[in-house]
N, C-alpha and C positions, 0 to 999 in steps of 0.2 A: 658115588661115583657114579658117572655114565659113560660107558665108552664101547666099542665094541665086543668086548669080551662080557660087558652083562646085557647087551642088549640082542632079542630073537633076528636071525639074519631078515628077517620080512620087515623088521621096522629102521634096521641100520641107515636105510635113506633117510626115512623119517628123522634121523638122530642126528645127519649130519646135516639136514636141512634146517635143521633149530636154528641153528646163529642166523642164518641169511633171515628169518623172520621174525628176528629179533633187532631191528636197524637203530634204535636208540636207548639209550638207559631208562626212558621213562619207558618205553613198552616191556624193557626187562623187569623193572619194580611192578607195572602191571600182571605179569607170567609169574613171577615172587609172591604178589598178592595172592593169586587166584590159586596157587597150588597151597600157601598157607592157610588160605580159608578151605582149603579141602580135606585137611587132618582133621582128625578126629579133635571135638573139644577138649578132649583130657590131655590132649599131646599138645595143644597152641599155650603158646605162652603171649611173647608180644613180635608182633612184624621182623622187630631189629634183631629178633635171635635166629631167626632164619636168613639162608644165605645163598642163592643160586650165582655161581659161577661159570658162565657161559663164554670162555675165550672166544677173542675172533682168530681163524687161521689166518697163519703170516701172510702178507702179501705178497707170495712169490713174483708176480707179472712184474712190480715194478723194481723189487732186487734184481731178476735176470733182465730187465730191458738195460739197467745200469750196466750189468758186465758185461765186456767188450771181449770175444774171445779170437785168436786167429787158429783157424782148424783149415784152412784152403792152403797153408804153406809161406815162407817166409817173406812173400814178395805179396801177397793177399793183404787187402785192407780186413782190418777187426771187423765183425760184426755181432749185434748184440746176442746174449746168452738165447734170446725169445725165437731168434732164426732158426735155432737147430732144435730148441728143446722144446717139447709142447708140455707148457708150464699148468693147462686145465685138466690134463691127466693126473699132473703130479699130483695137483692140488684135492682132487679126488682121490687118490692112494691115501694122502696126508689124511685128511678127515677122515677116512674110514676105518685108520690103523691106527693112528696116533694122536687125533683132538682127544680130548679127557674135559666131561662138564664135571662139576661140584655142586654136591645138596647139603646144604652143612644147617644142622640144629643146634643150637648152644644148650646145652641142659643148664637148668637152674637147681641148684643144690641148697638145701635148707641147713646150714647147720645150727646147733642147739647150743648154747652154754651149759655144759653139764659141769657141776660141782666137783672138784677134784676127787679120787677117792683114798681111801688109806691114810 
């Protein structure tokens, strides 16, 4: 798991910027392959056993622009939430504090049939 709790302060900006540097699934696959190939050979199995989950943060701008609020009084026209809430600041805070990435590797266990004892 990669999040703000396991990354040094000076590297947190790079962690939150990582998703924006991976615009497509093809790029994510290339990053996954590069990380897999950087493992020591005795830890490598097959690429399909190595997973990298880097979720996209929620699109708060779209949600906030569709949320109409009345805050100027009962006779005023409603306005989109984006008029009163800075969503960029909210997203930076979300990415810095809540966004979590996962790196997973399936362990391949080998089971040998042993004759029953006794």
